C-alpha positions as a Markdown table, in Angstrom:
| # | Residue | x | y | z |
|---|---|---|---|---|
| 1 | Met | -13.9 | -31.1 | 4.8 |
| 2 | Phe | -12.2 | -28.1 | 6.5 |
| 3 | Asn | -11.2 | -26.3 | 3.3 |
| 4 | Lys | -12.9 | -23.1 | 2.4 |
| 5 | Asp | -12.6 | -21.7 | -1.1 |
| 6 | Ile | -13.1 | -17.9 | -1.1 |
| 7 | Gly | -13.9 | -15.4 | -3.8 |
| 8 | Ile | -13.0 | -11.8 | -3.2 |
| 9 | Asp | -14.1 | -8.7 | -5.2 |
| 10 | Leu | -11.4 | -6.4 | -3.9 |
| 11 | Gly | -13.0 | -3.2 | -5.1 |
| 12 | Thr | -12.0 | 0.4 | -4.8 |
| 13 | Ala | -15.2 | 1.3 | -3.0 |
| 14 | Asn | -16.3 | -2.1 | -1.5 |
| 15 | Val | -14.9 | -5.5 | -0.6 |
| 16 | Leu | -17.3 | -8.4 | -1.2 |
| 17 | Ile | -16.5 | -11.9 | -0.1 |
| 18 | Tyr | -18.0 | -15.2 | -1.3 |
| 19 | Val | -17.5 | -18.5 | 0.5 |
| 20 | Lys | -18.1 | -21.7 | -1.4 |
| 21 | Gly | -21.2 | -23.4 | 0.0 |
| 22 | Gln | -22.3 | -20.3 | 1.9 |
| 23 | Gly | -22.7 | -17.5 | -0.7 |
| 24 | Ile | -21.9 | -13.8 | -0.2 |
| 25 | Ile | -21.1 | -13.4 | 3.5 |
| 26 | Leu | -19.4 | -10.0 | 3.5 |
| 27 | Asn | -20.0 | -6.7 | 1.8 |
| 28 | Glu | -18.2 | -3.7 | 3.4 |
| 29 | Pro | -16.6 | -0.5 | 2.3 |
| 30 | Ser | -12.9 | -0.6 | 1.4 |
| 31 | Val | -11.9 | 1.9 | 4.2 |
| 32 | Val | -9.6 | 1.6 | 7.2 |
| 33 | Ala | -9.4 | 4.1 | 10.1 |
| 34 | Ile | -5.9 | 4.3 | 11.5 |
| 35 | Asp | -4.3 | 6.1 | 14.5 |
| 36 | Ser | -1.6 | 8.1 | 12.7 |
| 37 | Glu | 0.7 | 8.2 | 15.8 |
| 38 | Thr | 0.7 | 4.5 | 16.7 |
| 39 | Lys | -0.3 | 3.2 | 13.1 |
| 40 | Arg | -2.8 | 0.9 | 14.8 |
| 41 | Pro | -6.1 | 0.2 | 13.0 |
| 42 | Leu | -9.1 | 1.6 | 14.9 |
| 43 | Ala | -11.9 | 0.5 | 12.6 |
| 44 | Val | -12.3 | -1.4 | 9.3 |
| 45 | Gly | -15.2 | -1.5 | 6.7 |
| 46 | Val | -18.6 | 0.0 | 7.7 |
| 47 | Glu | -17.3 | 1.6 | 11.0 |
| 48 | Ala | -14.4 | 3.2 | 9.2 |
| 49 | His | -16.6 | 4.5 | 6.4 |
| 50 | Glu | -18.8 | 6.3 | 9.0 |
| 51 | Met | -15.7 | 8.2 | 10.0 |
| 52 | Leu | -14.9 | 9.5 | 6.5 |
| 53 | Gly | -14.4 | 13.3 | 6.7 |
| 54 | Arg | -15.3 | 13.3 | 10.4 |
| 55 | Thr | -12.1 | 12.2 | 12.1 |
| 56 | Pro | -10.0 | 14.1 | 14.7 |
| 57 | Gly | -6.4 | 15.1 | 13.7 |
| 58 | Lys | -4.6 | 11.9 | 14.7 |
| 59 | Val | -7.2 | 9.5 | 13.2 |
| 60 | Lys | -7.0 | 8.9 | 9.4 |
| 61 | Ala | -9.7 | 7.2 | 7.4 |
| 62 | Ile | -7.8 | 5.6 | 4.5 |
| 63 | Lys | -9.1 | 4.1 | 1.3 |
| 64 | Pro | -6.2 | 1.7 | 0.5 |
| 65 | Met | -7.4 | 0.8 | -3.1 |
| 66 | Lys | -7.2 | 3.4 | -5.8 |
| 67 | Asp | -8.4 | 2.9 | -9.4 |
| 68 | Gly | -8.8 | -0.9 | -8.8 |
| 69 | Val | -5.3 | -1.4 | -7.6 |
| 70 | Ile | -3.4 | -1.3 | -4.3 |
| 71 | Ala | -2.4 | 2.2 | -3.4 |
| 72 | Asp | -1.4 | 1.4 | 0.2 |
| 73 | Phe | 0.0 | -2.1 | 0.5 |
| 74 | Glu | 0.2 | -2.3 | 4.3 |
| 75 | Val | -3.3 | -1.0 | 4.9 |
| 76 | Thr | -4.8 | -3.4 | 2.2 |
| 77 | Glu | -3.1 | -6.3 | 3.8 |
| 78 | Leu | -4.5 | -5.2 | 7.2 |
| 79 | Met | -8.0 | -4.8 | 5.7 |
| 80 | Leu | -7.9 | -8.3 | 4.0 |
| 81 | Asn | -6.7 | -9.9 | 7.2 |
| 82 | Tyr | -9.4 | -8.3 | 9.2 |
| 83 | Phe | -12.2 | -9.4 | 6.8 |
| 84 | Ile | -10.8 | -13.0 | 6.5 |
| 85 | Lys | -10.7 | -13.3 | 10.3 |
| 86 | Lys | -14.2 | -11.8 | 10.5 |
| 87 | Ile | -15.6 | -14.5 | 8.3 |
| 88 | Lys | -13.5 | -17.2 | 10.1 |
| 89 | Ala | -12.1 | -18.5 | 6.9 |
| 90 | Lys | -8.8 | -19.5 | 8.5 |
| 91 | Ser | -8.9 | -22.3 | 11.0 |
| 92 | Val | -6.3 | -24.6 | 12.6 |
| 93 | Phe | -7.1 | -27.1 | 9.9 |
| 94 | Ser | -7.3 | -25.0 | 6.7 |
| 95 | Arg | -5.7 | -22.4 | 4.6 |
| 96 | Pro | -8.2 | -21.2 | 2.1 |
| 97 | Arg | -7.8 | -21.1 | -1.7 |
| 98 | Ile | -8.6 | -17.5 | -2.8 |
| 99 | Leu | -9.9 | -16.2 | -6.1 |
| 100 | Ile | -9.4 | -12.5 | -6.5 |
| 101 | Cys | -10.6 | -10.2 | -9.2 |
| 102 | Cys | -8.6 | -7.4 | -10.7 |
| 103 | Pro | -9.1 | -4.8 | -13.5 |
| 104 | Ser | -8.2 | -6.1 | -17.0 |
| 105 | Asn | -5.5 | -3.6 | -17.9 |
| 106 | Ile | -3.3 | -3.6 | -14.8 |
| 107 | Thr | 0.4 | -4.2 | -14.9 |
| 108 | Gln | 2.2 | -7.4 | -13.7 |
| 109 | Val | 3.7 | -5.4 | -10.8 |
| 110 | Glu | 0.1 | -4.4 | -9.7 |
| 111 | Lys | -1.0 | -8.0 | -10.1 |
| 112 | Asn | 1.9 | -9.2 | -8.0 |
| 113 | Ala | 1.0 | -6.7 | -5.2 |
| 114 | Ile | -2.6 | -8.1 | -5.1 |
| 115 | Arg | -1.3 | -11.6 | -5.0 |
| 116 | Glu | 1.2 | -10.9 | -2.3 |
| 117 | Ala | -1.4 | -9.1 | -0.1 |
| 118 | Ala | -3.6 | -12.2 | -0.4 |
| 119 | Glu | -0.7 | -14.6 | 0.3 |
| 120 | Arg | 0.1 | -12.8 | 3.5 |
| 121 | Thr | -3.4 | -13.6 | 4.8 |
| 122 | Gly | -2.4 | -17.2 | 4.9 |
| 123 | Ala | -4.0 | -18.4 | 1.7 |
| 124 | Arg | -3.0 | -21.9 | 0.4 |
| 125 | Lys | -3.3 | -20.9 | -3.3 |
| 126 | Ile | -4.2 | -17.6 | -5.1 |
| 127 | Tyr | -6.0 | -17.3 | -8.4 |
| 128 | Leu | -6.3 | -13.9 | -10.1 |
| 129 | Glu | -9.1 | -13.3 | -12.7 |
| 130 | Glu | -10.0 | -10.3 | -14.8 |
| 131 | Glu | -13.0 | -8.4 | -13.5 |
| 132 | Pro | -15.1 | -8.1 | -16.7 |
| 133 | Lys | -14.8 | -11.8 | -17.3 |
| 134 | Val | -15.9 | -12.7 | -13.8 |
| 135 | Ser | -18.7 | -10.1 | -13.9 |
| 136 | Ala | -20.0 | -11.5 | -17.2 |
| 137 | Val | -20.2 | -15.0 | -15.6 |
| 138 | Gly | -21.9 | -13.5 | -12.5 |
| 139 | Ala | -24.4 | -11.7 | -14.8 |
| 140 | Gly | -25.4 | -15.1 | -16.2 |
| 141 | Leu | -23.7 | -14.8 | -19.6 |
| 142 | Asp | -22.4 | -18.0 | -21.1 |
| 143 | Ile | -18.9 | -16.9 | -22.2 |
| 144 | Ala | -17.6 | -20.4 | -22.9 |
| 145 | Lys | -19.3 | -20.7 | -26.3 |
| 146 | Pro | -17.8 | -19.3 | -29.6 |
| 147 | Ser | -20.2 | -16.4 | -29.5 |
| 148 | Gly | -19.8 | -12.7 | -28.7 |
| 149 | Asn | -20.8 | -11.3 | -25.3 |
| 150 | Met | -20.1 | -7.7 | -24.2 |
| 151 | Val | -20.0 | -6.4 | -20.7 |
| 152 | Ile | -19.4 | -2.9 | -19.2 |
| 153 | Asp | -18.4 | -3.1 | -15.6 |
| 154 | Ile | -18.6 | 0.3 | -13.9 |
| 155 | Gly | -16.9 | -0.1 | -10.5 |
| 156 | Gly | -15.6 | 2.4 | -8.0 |
| 157 | Gly | -12.2 | 3.1 | -9.4 |
| 158 | Thr | -12.3 | 1.7 | -13.0 |
| 159 | Thr | -14.7 | 0.9 | -15.8 |
| 160 | Asp | -13.8 | -2.3 | -17.6 |
| 161 | Ile | -15.2 | -2.8 | -21.1 |
| 162 | Ala | -14.8 | -6.2 | -22.7 |
| 163 | Val | -16.0 | -8.4 | -25.6 |
| 164 | Leu | -15.8 | -12.1 | -24.6 |
| 165 | Ser | -15.9 | -15.3 | -26.5 |
| 166 | Leu | -14.7 | -18.9 | -25.8 |
| 167 | Gly | -14.0 | -18.1 | -22.2 |
| 168 | Gly | -11.6 | -15.2 | -22.8 |
| 169 | Ile | -11.5 | -11.5 | -23.5 |
| 170 | Val | -11.2 | -10.9 | -27.3 |
| 171 | Asn | -11.1 | -7.2 | -27.0 |
| 172 | Gly | -11.4 | -4.7 | -24.2 |
| 173 | Ala | -10.3 | -1.6 | -22.4 |
| 174 | Ser | -10.0 | -0.3 | -18.8 |
| 175 | Ile | -10.3 | 3.3 | -17.9 |
| 176 | Lys | -10.0 | 5.1 | -14.6 |
| 177 | Ile | -13.4 | 6.8 | -14.8 |
| 178 | Ala | -16.0 | 5.2 | -12.5 |
| 179 | Gly | -18.0 | 5.7 | -9.4 |
| 180 | Asn | -15.3 | 7.7 | -7.5 |
| 181 | Thr | -14.9 | 10.0 | -10.5 |
| 182 | Phe | -18.6 | 10.7 | -10.5 |
| 183 | Asp | -18.4 | 11.7 | -6.8 |
| 184 | Arg | -15.6 | 14.1 | -7.6 |
| 185 | Asp | -17.6 | 15.5 | -10.5 |
| 186 | Ile | -20.5 | 16.3 | -8.2 |
| 187 | Thr | -18.3 | 17.9 | -5.6 |
| 188 | Lys | -16.6 | 20.1 | -8.3 |
| 189 | Tyr | -19.9 | 21.1 | -9.9 |
| 190 | Ile | -21.4 | 22.2 | -6.5 |
| 191 | Lys | -18.2 | 24.0 | -5.6 |
| 192 | Asp | -18.1 | 25.9 | -8.9 |
| 193 | Lys | -21.8 | 26.7 | -9.2 |
| 194 | Tyr | -22.8 | 27.3 | -5.6 |
| 195 | Lys | -19.4 | 28.0 | -3.9 |
| 196 | Leu | -20.2 | 25.3 | -1.5 |
| 197 | Leu | -17.7 | 22.7 | -0.3 |
| 198 | Ile | -19.2 | 19.3 | 0.4 |
| 199 | Gly | -17.7 | 16.0 | 1.7 |
| 200 | Glu | -17.0 | 12.8 | -0.1 |
| 201 | Arg | -19.9 | 11.0 | 1.6 |
| 202 | Thr | -22.4 | 13.8 | 0.7 |
| 203 | Ala | -21.4 | 13.6 | -3.0 |
| 204 | Glu | -21.9 | 9.8 | -2.9 |
| 205 | Asp | -25.4 | 10.3 | -1.3 |
| 206 | Ile | -26.4 | 12.7 | -4.0 |
| 207 | Lys | -25.3 | 10.3 | -6.7 |
| 208 | Ile | -27.2 | 7.4 | -5.1 |
| 209 | Gln | -30.4 | 9.3 | -4.2 |
| 210 | Ile | -31.0 | 11.5 | -7.2 |
| 211 | Gly | -28.3 | 10.8 | -9.7 |
| 212 | Thr | -29.2 | 10.3 | -13.4 |
| 213 | Val | -27.2 | 10.3 | -16.7 |
| 214 | Phe | -30.2 | 10.5 | -19.0 |
| 215 | Lys | -31.9 | 13.9 | -19.2 |
| 216 | Gly | -35.5 | 13.9 | -18.0 |
| 217 | Ser | -35.4 | 10.3 | -16.8 |
| 218 | Lys | -35.4 | 11.4 | -13.1 |
| 219 | Lys | -36.7 | 14.6 | -11.5 |
| 220 | Glu | -35.8 | 14.6 | -7.9 |
| 221 | Lys | -34.3 | 17.1 | -5.4 |
| 222 | Phe | -31.8 | 16.8 | -2.6 |
| 223 | Glu | -31.0 | 19.1 | 0.3 |
| 224 | Val | -27.2 | 19.6 | 0.4 |
| 225 | Arg | -25.3 | 21.0 | 3.4 |
| 226 | Gly | -21.7 | 22.0 | 3.4 |
| 227 | Arg | -19.3 | 24.9 | 4.0 |
| 228 | Asp | -19.9 | 28.2 | 2.2 |
| 229 | Leu | -16.5 | 29.1 | 0.6 |
| 230 | Val | -17.3 | 32.8 | 0.7 |
| 231 | Thr | -18.4 | 33.2 | 4.3 |
| 232 | Gly | -16.8 | 30.0 | 5.7 |
| 233 | Leu | -20.0 | 29.2 | 7.5 |
| 234 | Pro | -22.2 | 26.1 | 7.3 |
| 235 | His | -24.8 | 26.6 | 4.5 |
| 236 | Gly | -27.4 | 24.5 | 2.6 |
| 237 | Ile | -28.8 | 24.4 | -1.0 |
| 238 | Thr | -31.1 | 22.2 | -3.0 |
| 239 | Ile | -29.8 | 20.3 | -6.0 |
| 240 | Thr | -31.8 | 18.6 | -8.7 |
| 241 | Ser | -31.3 | 15.4 | -10.8 |
| 242 | Glu | -30.9 | 17.5 | -13.9 |
| 243 | Glu | -27.9 | 19.2 | -12.3 |
| 244 | Val | -26.3 | 15.9 | -11.4 |
| 245 | Asp | -26.7 | 14.8 | -15.1 |
| 246 | Asp | -24.8 | 18.0 | -16.1 |
| 247 | Ala | -22.1 | 17.3 | -13.5 |
| 248 | Leu | -21.6 | 13.7 | -14.8 |
| 249 | Lys | -21.9 | 14.4 | -18.5 |
| 250 | Lys | -18.2 | 14.7 | -19.4 |
| 251 | Ser | -17.1 | 11.5 | -17.6 |
| 252 | Val | -20.0 | 9.5 | -18.9 |
| 253 | Tyr | -19.3 | 10.4 | -22.5 |
| 254 | Glu | -15.7 | 9.5 | -22.0 |
| 255 | Ile | -16.9 | 5.9 | -21.1 |
| 256 | Ile | -19.1 | 5.9 | -24.2 |
| 257 | Lys | -16.2 | 7.1 | -26.4 |
| 258 | Val | -14.0 | 4.2 | -25.1 |
| 259 | Thr | -16.9 | 1.7 | -25.6 |
| 260 | Lys | -17.3 | 2.8 | -29.2 |
| 261 | Thr | -13.5 | 2.3 | -29.8 |
| 262 | Val | -13.8 | -1.3 | -28.3 |
| 263 | Leu | -16.8 | -2.0 | -30.6 |
| 264 | Glu | -15.0 | -0.6 | -33.7 |
| 265 | Gln | -12.1 | -3.1 | -33.0 |
| 266 | Thr | -14.4 | -6.1 | -32.5 |
| 267 | Pro | -14.4 | -8.8 | -35.2 |
| 268 | Pro | -17.6 | -8.5 | -37.4 |
| 269 | Glu | -18.9 | -12.0 | -36.4 |
| 270 | Leu | -18.8 | -11.0 | -32.8 |
| 271 | Ser | -20.3 | -7.6 | -33.5 |
| 272 | Ala | -23.3 | -9.4 | -35.1 |
| 273 | Asp | -23.7 | -11.5 | -31.8 |
| 274 | Ile | -23.6 | -8.3 | -29.7 |
| 275 | Ile | -26.4 | -6.7 | -31.8 |
| 276 | Asp | -28.5 | -9.8 | -31.2 |
| 277 | Lys | -27.7 | -10.2 | -27.4 |
| 278 | Gly | -27.1 | -6.6 | -26.5 |
| 279 | Ile | -24.6 | -5.2 | -23.9 |
| 280 | Val | -24.8 | -5.9 | -20.2 |
| 281 | Ile | -23.9 | -3.3 | -17.6 |
| 282 | Thr | -22.6 | -4.5 | -14.3 |
| 283 | Gly | -20.9 | -2.8 | -11.2 |
| 284 | Gly | -22.2 | -0.3 | -8.7 |
| 285 | Gly | -22.2 | 2.5 | -11.3 |
| 286 | Ala | -24.9 | 0.6 | -13.2 |
| 287 | Leu | -27.3 | 1.6 | -10.3 |
| 288 | Ile | -27.2 | 5.2 | -11.4 |
| 289 | Asp | -30.4 | 5.9 | -13.3 |
| 290 | Gly | -30.4 | 6.1 | -17.1 |
| 291 | Phe | -27.2 | 4.3 | -18.1 |
| 292 | Asp | -29.0 | 1.7 | -20.1 |
| 293 | Lys | -31.1 | 4.3 | -22.0 |
| 294 | Leu | -28.1 | 6.6 | -22.7 |
| 295 | Phe | -25.8 | 3.8 | -23.9 |
| 296 | Ala | -28.6 | 2.3 | -26.1 |
| 297 | Gln | -29.2 | 5.7 | -27.6 |
| 298 | Glu | -25.5 | 6.4 | -28.3 |
| 299 | Leu | -24.3 | 2.9 | -29.3 |
| 300 | Lys | -27.4 | 1.9 | -31.3 |
| 301 | Val | -27.3 | -1.6 | -29.6 |
| 302 | Pro | -29.7 | -3.0 | -27.0 |
| 303 | Val | -28.3 | -2.4 | -23.5 |
| 304 | Phe | -29.4 | -4.1 | -20.2 |
| 305 | Ile | -28.6 | -3.7 | -16.6 |
| 306 | Ala | -27.6 | -6.9 | -14.8 |
| 307 | Glu | -30.0 | -8.3 | -12.3 |
| 308 | Ser | -27.8 | -7.5 | -9.3 |
| 309 | Pro | -25.0 | -5.3 | -10.7 |
| 310 | Leu | -23.3 | -4.6 | -7.4 |
| 311 | Thr | -22.7 | -8.3 | -6.7 |
| 312 | Cys | -22.1 | -9.6 | -10.2 |
| 313 | Val | -18.3 | -9.9 | -9.8 |
| 314 | Val | -18.4 | -11.7 | -6.4 |
| 315 | Glu | -21.2 | -14.0 | -7.7 |
| 316 | Gly | -19.0 | -14.7 | -10.7 |
| 317 | Thr | -16.2 | -15.8 | -8.3 |
| 318 | Gly | -18.7 | -18.1 | -6.7 |
| 319 | Ile | -19.4 | -19.8 | -10.0 |
| 320 | Met | -15.7 | -20.0 | -10.9 |
| 321 | Leu | -14.8 | -21.5 | -7.5 |
| 322 | Asn | -16.9 | -24.5 | -8.6 |
| 323 | Asn | -14.8 | -24.8 | -11.7 |
| 324 | Leu | -11.3 | -24.2 | -10.3 |
| 325 | His | -9.9 | -27.0 | -12.5 |
| 326 | Leu | -10.5 | -24.7 | -15.5 |
| 327 | Leu | -8.4 | -21.9 | -13.9 |
| 328 | Asp | -5.4 | -24.0 | -13.0 |
| 329 | Asn | -4.1 | -23.8 | -16.6 |
| 330 | Asp | -4.4 | -20.0 | -16.8 |
| 331 | Ile | -2.5 | -19.0 | -13.6 |
């Protein structure tokens, strides 16, 4: 009665937590603000994200996850501990069972690091599952049948592409081009074209507010403020959706190229299923305008955006937590 099963989407950009019987109860940025002298955490999640690019010398806002894996072990452990305490998942009576998602192509060493960070939070048992599989379940695909399903999960650090059948990944790829790459592309574009230096958060705001990857699909403008690289003084410009499309083009076509390779290596029977059912796009990146149109145009296959792309993975952990007996054999 006191046991809580927890599903965690330990993302590069956000951490989402699902508690069995309660649903999604936490969705916060994967950021920790630390005092660099005492190494004490000052803020975690939303508060720490507000500090990005705005901290005094001795305070560092750190993103402990990079490309879907742990870049800073101690800070990740600290962040997980904070979030688990925040949702009151540990009590005198219980140590939760935790299901964590990870990118499909990470090494055993990286998997062990994720498992160890979770174990140190006091979990009773850890399950690791591959992100595209969990996001497909969260998007409502029935992956248990002998029929092909394809999912493209565009997260913060990685894009996972997978063809699934009979509950497993038949063929897939994971590349380190995703939401964070798009932010860097926007920063570089503005720096090169306008000689204006902008912060990480500004680039993210541009992507969310006016971003598009399909020319002509969105025609909006955004006032950007930053530091002029020529004069060194604060300066402002206006950027358009079309310019964001130009900035993201190279990275987006890299994802399309890898997706085509995955499709080329897919058994013909499953390819036929994918033509019938189409491809589902999940992850925060799917919220950028035009991904479905561009992918459908380039891949010649129907493409759909999941109903709630940002929460697909964590909702998938919720469904899997109700079927933990099926995971016991895998891990």
